Legacy VTK file of the C-alpha trace (Angstrom):
# vtk DataFile Version 3.0
C-alpha trace
ASCII
DATASET POLYDATA
POINTS 64 float
42.595 -1.081 27.392
44.639 0.174 30.872
47.770 2.137 30.403
49.092 -0.733 31.989
48.528 -3.241 29.079
49.777 -0.969 26.391
53.161 -1.178 28.297
52.562 -5.120 28.661
52.003 -5.183 24.640
53.903 -3.039 23.739
57.410 -4.421 25.229
56.179 -8.351 24.428
55.584 -6.767 21.162
59.573 -5.045 21.679
61.914 -6.424 24.395
62.062 -5.130 27.750
65.424 -2.745 26.808
64.104 -0.434 23.485
59.939 -0.590 24.167
60.792 2.361 26.002
62.489 4.160 23.570
60.596 3.358 20.828
57.740 4.554 21.695
59.310 8.107 22.767
60.908 8.356 19.521
58.848 6.362 16.861
56.724 9.189 15.268
53.385 7.897 13.710
51.208 9.452 10.922
48.199 7.719 12.728
48.785 9.685 16.266
48.897 12.978 13.913
52.867 12.772 14.038
53.140 12.293 17.591
55.235 9.736 19.204
53.577 6.983 21.047
53.962 8.170 24.115
53.552 12.369 23.376
50.255 10.651 22.266
49.122 8.787 25.961
50.697 11.747 27.280
48.305 14.202 25.291
44.848 11.511 26.441
44.376 9.528 23.579
43.182 6.480 24.850
45.888 3.535 24.819
43.923 1.436 22.630
43.759 3.835 20.514
47.348 4.540 20.222
47.610 0.353 20.751
45.977 0.237 16.703
48.273 3.094 15.600
51.342 1.226 16.723
49.984 -3.165 16.053
49.518 -0.640 12.470
53.040 0.262 12.451
54.805 -2.810 13.928
52.779 -4.809 11.443
52.054 -7.119 14.113
49.501 -10.311 13.285
45.765 -10.152 14.450
46.672 -11.657 17.684
48.019 -8.836 19.447
44.926 -6.565 17.775
LINES 1 65
64 0 1 2 3 4 5 6 7 8 9 10 11 12 13 14 15 16 17 18 19 20 21 22 23 24 25 26 27 28 29 30 31 32 33 34 35 36 37 38 39 40 41 42 43 44 45 46 47 48 49 50 51 52 53 54 55 56 57 58 59 60 61 62 63
């Protein structure tokens, strides 16, 4: 997964007005107590970050 796909999926899940702020504010245990943005900035692969987001948001299997 590329960064662009990650951001597209997050926008689809949360909406265009909220997804970026969510990514920079919500701390997730699955990402070592980092936000999605912090994890991406630290070099965590977008696929791994998406998996944590998917679990956090309890998205349907089709969005995995």
